[in-house]
Each structure stands twice: as structure tokens, then as C-alpha cells.
BAZA-729042 format. One record per atom (N, C-alpha, C): x, z, y; residue in three letters. Coordinates in steps of 0.05 Angstrom, whole numbers, plus 5000, padded with zeros to 4 digits. Layout:
BEGIN
XZYAla;...
END
This chain:
BEGIN
418588036996Leu;420587986976Leu;420387706964Leu;417887626959Met;417487366946Met;417387126966Met;417387196992Ala;417186977012Ala;419686807012Ala;419286547018Glu;421586367018Glu;423686437038Glu;422886567061Asp;424886637081Asp;425886927079Asp;425487047056Cys;426487327052Cys;429487317054Cys;430687487070Pro;433687487073Pro;435087577047Pro;437587497044Pro;439087577020Pro;439387877019Pro;439687976995Leu;440088266990Leu;442988326984Leu;444088556992Pro;446888616987Pro;447388676958Pro;449688606948Ala;450388666921Ala;450588956915Ala;450789116936Thr;450789406932Thr;448089526926Thr;445989356928Leu;443289446921Leu;442989416891Leu;442889636877Asn;442689636848Asn;439789676839Asn;439089536818Phe;436189546810Phe;435889506780Phe;433689596770Ser;432689526744Ser;429689546745Ser;428389376730Val;425389356731Val;424289426704Val;422189606705Cys;420589666681Cys;417789586687Cys;416589416671Gly;413889326676Gly;411989456656Gly;409589516666Leu;407489626649Leu;405289416647Leu;404789326623Gly;402789106619Gly;401189136594Gly;399988916586Asp;398088916564Asp;398288636551Asp;399188636526Thr;399688376512Thr;397088216506Thr;394788336511Ser;392388176508Ser;391987976530Ser;393587996552Tyr;393487806574Tyr;395687596570Tyr;394987346576Ala;396887126571Ala;399487166587Ala;399287246612Asp;401587276630Asp;402587566628Asp;403387646604Phe;404187916599Phe;406587996617Phe;406088196634Asn;408188306651Asn;409488096670Asn;407987896677Gln;409087686694Gln;410087786721Gln;408587986732Cys;409388096758Cys;412188226756Cys;412688376734Ala;415288506731Ala;417488286727Ala;416888086712Ala;418887866708Ala;419487726734Ala;417487676750Asn;417887536776Asn;419687706794Asn;419087966796Ile;420588146814Ile;423488166804Ile;423888196778Asp;426588216766Asp;428187966773Asp;426987726769Ala;428387476775Ala;428987446805Ala;427087536821Arg;427387496850Arg;429587676862Arg;429687926853Leu;431788106862Leu;434487996855Leu;434787896830Asp;437287776822Asp;437987536838Asp;436087366843Ala;436587116859Ala;437387176887Ala;436387396898Leu;437087466926Leu;439687606929Leu;441087666906Gly;443687776908Gly;443988066900Gly;441888206894Ala;442088486885Ala;443288496857Ala;444188736849Thr;445588766824Thr;443888896803Thr;443288756781Arg;441788866759Arg;443489046742Arg;442789296739Val;444389486724Val;443289536696Val;440889446690Ala;439789456663Ala;437689246661Ala;437389136637Asp;435488916633Asp;432588996638Asp;431088796645Leu;428188826648Leu;426988926622Leu;425289116623Val;423789206600Val;420789166605Val;419489036586Lys;416588976588Lys;415089166569Lys;413689356580Cys;412189546563Cys;409389456558Cys;408489496534Asp;405689446526Asp;404189716529Asp;401689726519Leu;400089966521Leu;401490206507Leu;402790156485Asp;404190366470Asp;407090366480Asp;407490486504Tyr;409990446519Tyr;412090656516Tyr;411590876502Asp;413391106503Asp;416291036495Asp;416690906473Asp;419390846463Asp;420890656482Asp;419490446491Glu;420790256509Glu;421490386536Glu;419690546546Phe;420190676572Phe;422490876569Phe;422591026548Ala;424791216543Ala;427491066542Ala;427490836528Ala;429990686525Ala;430890576553Ala;428890486568Trp;429590376595Trp;430690596613Trp;429490836613Lys;430591056629Lys;433391126621Lys;433891126595Thr;436591196585Thr;438590986595Thr;437890736593Ala;439690526601Ala;440290526631Ala;438190576647Val;438490576676Val;440190806685Val;439591046676Phe;440991276687Phe;443791316673Phe;444391156653Ala;447091166642Ala;448890956655Ala;447690776672Ser;449290576686Ser;451090696707Ser;453290576712Glu;455290686730Glu;454290756758Glu;452790566771Pro;451790636798Pro;449990886798Pro;448290916778Phe;446491146778Phe;447991406770Phe;449891376752Val;451491616746Val;452991716770Val;454091526785Thr;455591586810Thr;453791716830Thr;451391596834Ala;449491696854Ala;448591976847Ala;448192026821Ala;447192286812Ala;449392506816Ala;451892416817Ala;454092606819Ala;454692686848Ala;453492546867Thr;454092616895Thr;452692876903Thr;453793026922Pro;452593276931Pro;449793246942Pro;449193006952Ala;446592966965Ala;444392926944Ala;445092876919Ala;443092826899Ala;441493086893Ala;438893076892Pro;437293316886Pro;437793406858Pro;437593666854Ala;437893776827Ala;435393706811Ala;435793636786Pro;433393576769Pro;431493806767Pro;428993746768Gln;426993956766Gln;425993986737Gln;425894216727Ser;424894256700Ser;421894286701Ser;420594146683Glu;417594156682Glu;416794226654Glu;414794396652Thr;413794466626Thr;411594266619Thr;411994116598Ala;409993916590Ala;407494056580Ala;405093936586Pro;402594066576Pro;402494066546Pro;401194266535Ala;400994286506Ala;399394056494Ala;397493946510Phe;395793736500Phe;395993496518Phe;396693266507Asp;396893016523Asp;396092786505Asp;396592546515Lys;395792306500Lys;396892306472Lys;399392386468Asn;400592386442Asn;400192636426Asn;399092846439His;398593096426His;395893206435His;393693066426Pro;390993146436Pro;389993406424Pro;388093526438Phe;386693756428Phe;384293666412Phe;383693796390Met;381393716374Met;378893866384Met;377293726400Ala;374893836411Ala;372593786392Ala;370493946394Ser;368093906376Ser;365793826393Ser;364093646382Leu;361693556396Leu;359593766395Leu;358693856419Leu;356494036420Leu;353793896419Leu;353593676435Ser;351093526435Ser;351493256447Ser;349693076439Cys;349592806451Cys;346592746456Cys;345892716481Asp;343092666489Asp;342892416505Asp;340992246498Arg;340592006513Arg;339392056540Arg;340691956561Leu;339791986589Leu;337791766597Leu;338491516589Ser;336691296596Ser;334291286577Ser;332191176587Asp;329691156571Asp;330190966548Asp;328891016525Pro;329190836502Pro;328490546508Pro;326790506528Asn;326090226536Asn;327990106555Asn;329990246564Ser;331990136582Ser;333789936568Ser;334789746584Ala;336689546573Ala;339389676567Ala;339789916577Lys;342390056573Lys;341890316558Lys;343890386541Cys;343790646527Cys;345990816539Cys;345191016555Val;347191196568Val;346791476557Val;348891596548Asn;348791856535Asn;350192066551Asn;349092306550His;350492546561His;351792686538His;354492706539Ile;356092816518Ile;357193096526Ile;356893296509Glu;357993556515Glu;359993626493Glu;362393696500Leu;364493766482Leu;365494046486Leu;366094186465Ser;367194466467Ser;370194446468Ser;371294596488Leu;374294626491Leu;375194896481Leu;373495036466Ala;374195306457Ala;376795306441Ala;378695476449Gly;381195496436Gly;383395336450Gly;382595176469Gly;384595016483Gly;386195166504Gly;384995376515Gly;386395536535Gly;386895396561Gly;388795496576Ala;389395386603Ala;390395106602Ala;391495016580Asp;392494736578Asp;390294526580Asp;387794616577Leu;385594426580Leu;383994486605Leu;385094636624Asp;383794686649Asp;383494416664Asp;381194366675Tyr;380694116690Tyr;379294186715Tyr;379293996734Ala;377794026759Ala;375793796762Ala;373693846777Ala;371793636783Ala;373293396795Ala;372993166783Gly;374392926792Gly;376492836773Gly;377293006754Asp;379192926733Asp;377792746712Asp;379492626695Ala;378392466673Ala;379092596646Ala;377692516626Leu;378292606599Leu;379092366582Leu;381392396569Gly;382292196550Gly;381092256523Gly;379992046510Val;378592086485Val;379791886464Val;380691996442Trp;381691826420Trp;379291766401Trp;378491506401Pro;376191436384Pro;377091376355Pro;375091346338Thr;375491256310Thr;373890996307Thr;375190796295Asn;373790536292Asn;371390556273Asn;369490386277Cys;367090386261Cys;367790326232Cys;366890496213Pro;367490446185Pro;366490176174Pro;364190086185Asp;363189826176Asp;365089596184Asp;366289616208Asp;368189416217Asp;370789426201Asp;371589666195Val;374089696179Val;373589566151Val;371289616139Gln;370689496113Gln;370489196115Gln;369389096137Ala;369088806140Ala;371888676141Ala;373788806154Ile;376488696155Ile;377788706128Ile;377388916113Leu;378488936086Leu;377288716068Leu;374688676071Thr;373388476054Thr;374388196061Thr;374688146087Ala;375587876096Ala;378387816087Ala;380088016085Thr;382887976078Thr;383488006049Thr;381488096034Gly;381888146005Gly;383588385999Gly;383688576018Leu;385188826014Leu;383389056006Leu;384589255994Thr;383089485984Thr;383089726004Thr;385089736022Gly;385389966040Gly;387290166029Gly;387990146003Arg;389890335991Arg;392790255995Arg;393290016005Glu;395989916010Glu;397390096031Glu;399990116029Thr;401590266049Thr;402790066069Thr;402490136095Val;403689976116Val;405490156133Val;407290036147Thr;409190196164Thr;408390156193Thr;407790376206Leu;407190386235Leu;409490516250Leu;409390516276Lys;411390656292Lys;411590946284Lys;409291066278Ser;409291356271Ser;410091406242Ser;410591186226Gly;411391216198Gly;409491086180Gly;409891116153Pro;408090986134Pro;405291106134Pro;403290936128Ala;400591036127Ala;398990856108Ala;396890966096Arg;394990806080Arg;393590616099Arg;393190366090Leu;391990166108Leu;389190256118Leu;387490366101Gln;384790446109Gln;384990646132Gln;386790846130Ala;386991046151Ala;388090916176Ala;389990736173Ala;391090596197Ala;388990436211Ala;387390296196Leu;385190136209Leu;383090316221Leu;382690546211Ser;380690726222Ser;381490866247Ser;384090956249Thr;384891136271Thr;387291046286Thr;388790856276Lys;391390786289Lys;391590506301Lys;389890326292Leu;390190046301Leu;387689946315Leu;388089776334Asp;385889646349Asp;384989406332Asp;382589436321Ile;381589226302Ile;379789026316Ile;379789026342Ala;378088836357Ala;379688636373Ala;381688736388Thr;382988576409Thr;384888366397Thr;384588116405Val;386387906397Val;388487876419Val;390987896412Thr;393187856431Thr;394787606423Thr;396587516441Pro;398387296433Pro;399987356408Pro;400787606404Thr;402187686380Thr;400387656355Thr;397887726358Thr;395987686336Thr;395887396327Thr;395687216346Leu;395486926339Leu;398086826327Leu;400386936337Glu;402986846327Glu;403386946298Glu;402687206293Val;403187316267Val;401287186246Val;398787146254Leu;396887026235Leu;397086726234Leu;398686606252Glu;398986316253Glu;396386176256Glu;394886266277Met;392186166282Met;391786106311Met;389785946318Asp;388885916345Asp;386386076350Asp;385986156375Arg;383486296381Arg;381086116378Arg;379186186361Pro;376886006356Pro;375085966380Pro;374786166396Phe;373186146421Phe;373986376439Phe;373186346464Glu;373886556484Glu;372486816476Glu;373887036480Asp;372887306473Asp;372687356443Asp;373887176427Ala;373887226398Ala;375387486392Ala;374487616371Gln;375687866362Gln;377087826335Gln;378388036325Ile;379988016301Ile;378287906277Ile;375888016275Leu;374187926252Leu;373487636253Leu;373287516278Asp;372687236281Asp;374987066270Asp;377487166274Leu;379787016263Leu;379887046232Leu;379487296222Leu;379787346194Leu;377587216177Leu;375287156190Ala;373087036175Ala;373786766164Ala;375686626177Thr;376486366167Thr;379386356157Thr;380786586158Lys;383586596150Lys;383986606120Lys;382286766107Gly;382686806079Gly;384587046074Gly;385587076050Pro;387287316043Pro;389687346062Pro;390187606069Val;392487666086Val;393887916074Val;396487906073Glu;397888136063Glu;397688376082Glu;397788616071Ala;397388856087Ala;399288876110Ala;401888826105His;403888866126His;403588646148His;402588416140Ile;402088206160Ile;399688286178Ile;397588396166Leu;395288486181Leu;396088706200Leu;397588896191Ala;398389116209Ala;400089016232Ala;401888826226Ala;403588716247Ala;402088556268Ala;399688456260Ala;398088286278Ala;396388456297Ala;396088716292Leu;394388886307Leu;395989066326Leu;394989096350Arg;396389276368Arg;395389566364Arg;396889766373Pro;395990046369Pro;393290106383Pro;391690266370Leu;389190356383Leu;389990536406Leu;388490516428Gln;389090676452Gln;386690866459Gln;387291086472Pro;385091266480Pro;383591136503Pro;381091236507Arg;379491146530Arg;379291376550Arg;379291306576Leu;378991506597Leu;376191506608Leu;374891736610Tyr;372191766621Tyr;372291966644Tyr;370891896666Ser;370592096688Ser;369092336678Ser;370092566683Ile;368792816674Ile;366292866692Ile;363992936679Ser;361492966694Ser;360593256695Ser;362493446693Ser;361793726695Ser;363793876711Ser;362994096722Ser;364794286736Ser;365394516717Ser;367994586714Pro;368594806696Pro;367495076706Pro;366795086731Lys;365495336742Lys;362595356731Lys;361295126727Ala;358595126718Ala;358395136687Ala;360495036674His;360495016645His;363195106633His;363795356635Pro;366395446625Pro;366695396595Pro;369095296587Gly;369595246559Gly;368394986549Gly;367294826567Glu;366094566559Glu;366994346578Glu;366694106569Val;367093866586Val;364893676579Val;363693546600His;361493366596His;362293086605His;361192876591Leu;361692596598Leu;359092456600Leu;359092236615Thr;356792056618Thr;357591786608Thr;356691706585Val;357891466571Val;355691266565Val;356091026575Gly;354290806568Gly;355290666543Gly;353690636523Glu;354490506498Glu;354790196503Glu;356990096495Val;357489806497Val;356589666472Val;354489506474Leu;353389356452Leu;352489086461Leu;353388876448Tyr;352588606455Tyr;352888416432Tyr;351488196432Asp;351687996410Asp;353387756419Asp;355087666402Leu;356787436407Leu;357387296380Leu;356987036379Ala;357586886355Ala;356287006331Ala;353687066333Asp;352087166310Asp;353087436299Asp;354387596316Arg;355287856306Arg;354988056329Arg;354088296323Thr;353888506343Thr;356588626348Thr;357388646373Arg;359988766381Arg;359389036393Arg;361189216389Lys;360789496399Lys;363189616411Lys;362889766432Gly;365089906444Gly;366090126425Gly;368690136420Val;369690326400Val;369090616407Val;369890696431Ala;369490986438Ala;366591046445Ala;365290866459Ser;362490926468Ser;360590956445Ser;360890786424Thr;359090816402Thr;359991036382Thr;362591096382His;363591326366His;362291576377His;362391616404Leu;361191856416Leu;358191856414Leu;356991626418Gly;354091616420Gly;352591586394Gly;353891466373Ala;352391406349Ala;353591506323Ala;356291536323Arg;357591596297Arg;358691876294Arg;359192016317Leu;360292286315Leu;358092486312Leu;357992636290Pro;355792836286Pro;356293086302Pro;354193246308Ala;354493496321Ala;356393666305Ala;358393786319Gly;360393936306Gly;362793776298Gly;362593506299Gly;364793336292Gly;367093356312Gly;369493296303Met;371893336320Met;372993066329Met;374193076353Leu;375692846362Leu;377892936381Leu;379992786383Gly;382292856399Gly;381792796429Gly;382392986446Val;381992946475Val;384393066490Val;384592976515Tyr;386593096533Tyr;385593056562Tyr;386493226580Val;385693206608Val;387593026623Val;386592826638Gln;388092656655Gln;387592746684Gln;389492876696Lys;389192976723Lys;388892756743Lys;387192796763Ser;386992606786Ser;388592716809Ser;389992536823Ala;391692626845Ala;389992726869Ala;387992566876His;386492636900His;383392616897His;382392506875Phe;379492466872Phe;378192726865Phe;377992906884His;376793166881His;374993226905His;372993406902Pro;371493486926Pro;373293596947Pro;372593566973Pro;374293676994Pro;374793976990Pro;377294056996Ala;377994336993Ala;376494507014Ala;375894377037Asp;374294507058Asp;371394477052Asp;370094707044Asp;367294697036Asp;365294647058Asp;366294627083Thr;364494567106Thr;364394277112Thr;366194117099Lys;366293827105Lys;363993677092Lys;362793487106Pro;360693317094Pro;361893137072Pro;360193067053Leu;361192907030Leu;359092687025Leu;360092437024Ile;358492197018Ile;359392096991Ile;357592076971Met;358291986944Met;356691736937Met;357991526928Ile;356691276921Ile;357391216892Ile;355391246874Gly;355991216845Gly;353591116830Gly;352990856830Pro;350790746814Pro;351490746784Pro;349390756767Gly;349790746738Gly;351390986729Gly;353290936710Thr;354891156700Thr;356991246720Thr;357091106743Gly;358791206766Gly;357791466777Gly;355491566768Ile;354491826776Ile;356192046765Ile;357691996743Ala;359092206728Ala;360692396745Ala;362592316761Pro;364192516776Pro;362592656797Pro;360492526807Phe;358892646829Phe;356992866819Phe;356192846794Arg;354793076781Arg;356793316781Arg;359293256774Ala;361293466774Ala;361793576802Ala;361993396822Phe;362393476850Phe;360193666859Phe;357693586853Leu;355493746863Leu;355294016848Leu;355794016822Glu;355894276808Glu;358094446820Glu;360394326826Glu;362594476838Glu;361894596865Glu;360694436882Arg;359994526909Arg;357794736908Arg;355994706889Glu;353894906885Glu;355095166877Glu;356995156857Ala;358295406847Ala;359995536869Ala;361195386886Arg;362895496907Arg;361195586932Arg;358695526932Gly;357095596955Gly;357895436980Gly;358695186976Ala;359595016998Ala;357294967017Ala;357894977043Thr;355894937064Thr;355894657075Thr;357894497068Gly;357994227078Gly;355694057068Gly;354893857084Lys;352693677077Lys;353593497054Lys;351593417037Asn;352193237015Asn;350193007015Asn;351192767011Trp;349492527011Trp;350192356986Trp;348192316969Leu;348692156944Leu;347191896946Leu;348691676941Phe;347591416937Phe;347791346907Phe;345491316895Phe;345391256866Phe;343291046860Phe;343590896839Gly;341590706832Gly;342290566806Gly;340490396797Asp;340890236773Asp;338590026773Asp;337689946749Gln;335689736748Gln;332889846754Gln;331990046739His;329190136742His;329090446745His;327590536764Ala;327290826768Ala;326190966744Ala;324190846731Ala;322890976708Ala;324690986683Ala;326590806681Leu;328190786657Leu;331090876660Leu;332190856684Asp;335090886688Asp;335891096708Asp;334191286714Tyr;334791496733Tyr;336191716718Tyr;338891706717Leu;340491896702Leu;340492166716Leu;340192376700Tyr;340292656711Tyr;337992696732Tyr;335792566728Arg;333592576747Arg;332792856755Arg;332293036735Asp;331293306741Asp;333393456757Asp;335893436750Gln;337993586764Gln;338393486792Gln;338393226796Ile;338793106822Ile;336393176840Ile;333993136829Asp;331593196846Asp;331493496854Asp;332393666835Ala;332393956842Ala;334494016864Ala;336793886863Trp;338793916884Trp;337693826911Trp;336193606910His;335093506935His;332993696946His;331193776928Ala;329093966937Ala;330194226947Ala;332394316935Gly;333594576942Gly;335494566966Gly;336094326975Gly;337794296999Gly;340694256994Gly;341694276969Leu;344494216964Leu;344993926970Leu;343193746962Leu;343393466970Leu;341893436996Leu;343393407018Thr;342093367044Thr;340593107045Thr;341892897035Asn;340692627035Asn;340892517006Asn;338792376997Leu;338892246971Leu;337791966975Leu;339491756970Ser;338691476973Ser;338791346946Ser;336491246937Leu;336291136910Leu;335690836912Leu;337290676897Ala;336990386898Ala;336290286870Ala;333990146868Trp;333090046842Trp;332889736844Trp;334689596830Ser;334989306835Ser;332889136822Ser;331389246802Arg;329389076788Arg;326489186791Arg;326089356810Asp;323389476813Asp;321689336834Asp;322689136847Gly;321188996868Gly;321988706869Gly;320788566888Thr;321488286891Thr;324288246903Thr;325188446918Glu;327788436930Glu;329688626915Glu;332088526909Lys;333988696895Lys;335388886915Lys;335089146909Ile;336189346926Ile;338589476912Ile;340889476925Tyr;343289596914Tyr;344289826933Tyr;346189976923Val;347090206940Val;348190106966Val;349589876966Gln;350689766992Gln;348389687011Gln;346089617000Thr;343789547016Thr;342889797032Thr;342790027018Leu;341890277030Leu;343990377049Leu;346490337044Leu;348590417063Leu;348190277090Leu;347690017089Glu;347389877114Glu;344689937128Glu;342690007112Gln;340190087124Gln;340390357139Gln;342390517131Asn;342890777143Asn;345490777158Asn;346290547169Ala;348890507181Ala;349590717203Ala;347690767221Ala;348290947243Ala;348891227233Ala;347291317214Glu;347691597204Glu;350191607187Glu;350791407171Val;353191407155Val;355691427174Val;355691267195Phe;357991277214Phe;358091547228Phe;355791657234Ala;355791927247Ala;357092137228Ala;356492117202Trp;357692307183Trp;360692267182Trp;361592017182Leu;364491967183Leu;365792087208Leu;364492057230Gln;365492167255Gln;365592467254Gln;363792587238Glu;363792877235Glu;365892977215Glu;367392797204Gly;369492877185Gly;368792847156Gly;366692687149Ala;365892667121Ala;367992517105Ala;368192597080Ala;369692457060Ala;367792277044Ala;368692037037Ile;366991847024Ile;368291756998Ile;366791766976Tyr;367791716949Tyr;366091496936Tyr;367391326921Ile;366091106906Ile;366891126877Ile;364991096858Cys;365591096830Cys;363890886816Cys;365190716799Gly;363690516785Gly;365090256782Gly;363590046780Asp;364589776775Asp;366389676798Asp;368889596791Ala;370789506811Ala;370289216819Ala;369289056800Thr;369088766804Thr;367188696826Thr;364788816827Arg;362888736847Arg;361988976864Arg;361089186852Met;359889406867Met;361889516888Met;364289596879Ala;366189726897Ala;366989546920Ala;367389286914Ser;368189106935Ser;365889056954Ser;363389046944Asp;361089006961Asp;360589256979Asp;361089486967Val;360789736983Val;362889747005Val;365289676998Glu;367389687019Glu;366789487041Glu;365789257034Ala;365089057055Ala;362889167073Ala;360889307061Ala;358789427076Ala;359889647094Ala;361689807084Leu;362890017100Leu;364389907125Leu;365789687120Leu;367289567142Leu;365289467164Leu;363089357156Arg;361089267175Arg;359889507190Arg;359389717175Ile;358189967188Ile;360190077208Ile;362690087201Ile;364790207219Ile;365090027243Ile;365189757239Ala;365589577261Ala;363189607281Ala;360789637270Gln;358489677287Gln;358589937302Gln;359490147287Gly;359690407300Gly;361790427322Gly;363990287317Leu;366090277337Leu;365590077359Leu;363689897354Asp;363289657372Asp;365889507374Asp;367089447350Ala;369689327349Ala;369689107327Ala;371988977324Asp;372088767304Asp;372888867276Asp;372988687257Thr;373588767229Thr;376388887227Thr;378288787242Ala;380988897241Ala;381089197248Ala;379589257270Ala;379489547278Ala;377989717257Ala;375989597245Ala;374489747224Ala;376389797200Ala;377989597193Gln;379889627171Gln;381889837177Gln;382889857201Thr;384790067209Thr;383490337207Thr;380990357215Tyr;379490607213Tyr;379290697184Tyr;378490497166Leu;378190567138Leu;380890637125Leu;382990497133Asp;385690557123Asp;386490837131Asp;385790917155Thr;386391197164Thr;384991397147Thr;382391347140Leu;380891527122Leu;382291547095Leu;383291317085Ala;384591317059Ala;387191477061Ala;388691447082Ser;391191597085Ser;390791897087Ser;388391967096Gln;387692257098Gln;386292347073Gln;386092177053His;384692237027His;381692287032His;380592167053Arg;377792197058Arg;376291947049Arg;377691747039Tyr;376391517027Tyr;377791477000Tyr;376191536978Gln;377291536951Gln;375591366933Gln;376891226914Arg;375391046895Arg;376391106867Arg;374491136849Asp;374991156820Asp;373490926807Asp;374790696805Val;373390446797Val;374690326773Val;373090176758Tyr;374090066733Tyr;372789796727Tyr;
END
């Protein structure tokens, strides 16, 4: 479509573009804008204006749908006999905008206190949620966090506000303190933030407090207008409902780092790990996964690659296969920095290996020797057996960091497949693409 030699499009081709983006990025919805302009330039007919949605997209998306399907070409198309009848769907009782209030059963640190990382095992009760909170191994849980009270107070102090002021949000009027605690993102600086506050970003990765530290007094309605809505966080579920009925478990690494003489903290990870007391409540909802689930055929082999907190869904997969009495082979690739400090779920994983549920267990510790060993290193060291499993019909799943780990693992897989086929990279890519089309190659990366 974007190529210079793309042929013209007929005027009978009707279109409208809705973009999903994030205003914290400079080129907000640029892809949607480019496609909208290109379709128009090539001769297609725009029936409704481009709509650029931010993270809080419900109102804009609803308005776009109304405009598109009220346009003459779409009304005409919907009236033809060939048009399918609309399907009625029952919305779930609990979703992003209507979360279930779950209670914290426990929070236990998985990583050693001497580890560079603080990783927690979180258990939440879903009692009272009923079938609307049914989940499967491989699904994710949406969590609505609460901002740190210390950070909320720091913002009030910096702006000279009391928190008792009333501000108007999309959801209606609210006390400023409540809005800063549960409704507004008090960390992320967006272009709108800089425009409303009439400021420049003091340094890369600066947060709201960094701006307000030099701004001085700010009126409550200006502050609210400068902040984008707080959004839920999605975490891979690390439990099987068959093993833990009425509960859901998460594996959460606390985000903590220092920048510009101030400690920064992940909103949801530290809320779950440090601020929510046992019995405390928080809003949650189940985010279904289309295909990231254990194979329906319990005889199929399963290869799981999940270093660090990427272990989360695979703990759920193994609990699920154990509960189902699955006979298929299981192979887990896991690792982190140090075996003594970062071996998450050590007792459970070792027991699965000793008992035979885990046919193969490959552990990679990157800081325990002179040579850095990663999961992709162990994949290539076991290339012949990995390819043999794939030839036997194994499904292969990856969970974890998208920036480096997932791409490095995929590159290793392509080399393994090329070696197994005695073919070139193009043939290996076709093989991997076929696995993906069969849902035998799945990635849950972030």
C-alpha cells in the first residue's frame, strides 16, 4: 500500500481508519495517519474521518463506529441480503471498566533477598466472582493499581494543592486526592502534559514529579488536564484453575530504580508487592488469550522457554497438564542471573522434574560462570533433540522480554531448524511460519 508503485484504488472502495495509540509517544498514531492519507491519495473514498484513540479509547472508538456504520455505503451494504445477521453477545460481568474486587491472600518473595531483583508470588481470591472470572492456563489478569500515597502527597506538595479540590474527569467530578490515587497516571509525561503545563521535558525519562519540582503552584484543573488516565496492567497468570480453584496466581517482579536522585517505582508491581496488605482488595478482570494455551491434545510434546518472570504461564501450563494427567513430554528452558538467588519456583520445578512430569529441564544462569549462559545458548546446545521434538509434533512457547530474549530465541530456533532440515534460512523461516499458522509456535512477549 505504501509503495511508490502501488496501483490506484477505485473510488468504490470505501474506508475509514481508527488508530490505537499512546500519547506518551511523539509520533502518536502515525501509522494510522499514514494509512488514512495513503488510501485517500490512491483514490479510495473516505466515509468517516480518521479517529486517533489513546489508551482511554472507549468514547472515541464508540463515536468512530457510529460514524462509520451510519455512512451511506455501510448502511447500503448492511441492507443487502448477503450481509450476515448481527450476532448478539453477552458481555462479561467483569471487564476493564467493570472489574471484580479480588482480595489478596498472600504475597511471598520468590527471589532471594540478596538477588538484584525482587520477584513476588501473588495469590488472589476470586471467591464470589463465579463463572465470569473463569480463566484458562495461558490467560492474563488485568489489575487496576493504586498510586503510591507518598508520590500522591509529593505532587500535592509540589503544586501547593490540598487534595480536597474538585476536578472533572471523564467519569465525572472527583476529589483531587482520590483522582491522583486511583484515576490518573501520575508518572508518565506525554506531549499533552508538556503543552498543558507549558514546560519542556527536563531530561529523557523524566516523570511528572520532575516537571512539578520546578513548576511551582498549579491549579487543580490544570494538573488534572495534564495527566492521562491511569491504566490497568496485564500479567500472565501463573496458576491453573484445576490446581487452585477459586484463586488466581501471579509472578510479579517489582520495578524499582533510581534516576535523578529519586527512587522510581512501578505502580502495579509495588502496589501488589509492598503496599497491598493481606485481605486488601483490588480490581481485576480476566483477559482471554486466543491461542496461548497448552495443546488440547495431551499426548503432544511441549517446549516452554521462559526466563525470569517469563516462567509465569509455564507454571500454569505444567499445573494444568499435571491435573489433566497429560502424557505428552514437557521440556522447560528457564534461567536468570544466579541459581542460588533467582531460581523461581525451585521446589515445584525440581519436584516436577524428579517425578517425570518435566521430561527435560534446561537451566541457564548468566552470572554464575565466566561465560554467560542464556536460554538460547541451551537451545542450540540441544539443537538435534529440539528439532526431533518439533518433528514429533511439539508445540513451542516463548514468554518474556520481547526486545532481546524473544528475538534471540527465534534466531536460535531458525538456526536449529535450518540445521535439522539441512536447508537455508528461508526454508527454516517457512517451517517456523507453518508452526505459527498451526498455533504450534506461540509467543507472549512484552
